[in-house]
Phi, psi and omega in degrees: 000140183264102189255130179247118177250124181227161176250159176239144193049057175075005186284129174270144181255115178289165179292329175295318171302313186301315181290328177297312182297312180301308184297323182285314184305316188305329177299344187262351180301336186294338188263355194225155164294162183297337185267015183286142189257131172244130182248123174245126183237124180249145181203159171243124174224115181059043188056016167265118181274122188252140166229120181249134177235145180219133167223101173287135176209113179040054177095347185246147172235119171272127179211141186222140172231132182232133179234132181203184179258016176224125180294331178289325177287326176303316180293305187299323175296320179290318177294319177305317186293321169308317185289322176296319171307314182287316178298323183294314173304314177299311181303309187298326180292313179295323178290321179289324187257339185086156183291325184269352183277156178280145184234159183279331176249151170298141181246125172311133190276335187282142180240147179222175180287339180287345183299323183302316180300317172294326173300312178305322190271342182284004180283139182256085182267130180274124177249349174209141176237131178249139169240122177214158185289147178240128180249145180295140189192164173278163180292337174294318174302312193291321172305316183291315186294321179302310183298322182293330186272350180071022182267172177255358173206162178211130176262140185200165169267136177282120183301329180281330188253341187057036177235158185281128179234171181218132173255138179218153175274128178268167184297333187276001174095343183279181181248154176238162177222126183250131178232131177285151176277104185251165175281133179269000000 
């Protein structure tokens, strides 16, 4: 695997941290071809040690972020999250398309005992449906409405583009905006 380790917010990457990332990420090599690229970004914010891992793989992006008070724990936790995502994705594809049918994505081929547990957890049951009118507003108004409701996201019609948008609260406390790519 091609492992790229970088620091964010001025964090320098020591040999110990680089070796910890490489050692932990190597656990995932059984799921991917050798030329797969893995990006690890390490940072520290307010005594929180943050490890972010991103693995783009044939149309899918596996991404995990772990925050703890120890960078080595954060690295291990992020790798564990990625492995759970891989097992869940593989189980979902196998359940959806069957074992002998052709599928669009490559499915990692290593099987382990934890997979049966992941298969059971991978059912997507919708337990509630909400319907509500969507009125045109600016993203700023949508953020105010979201905060008034105490939600972490809000769906609205953007008054400027007349398209459905979503505002959401990020883990860092800031806000994000999701806009569809439409034909002009």
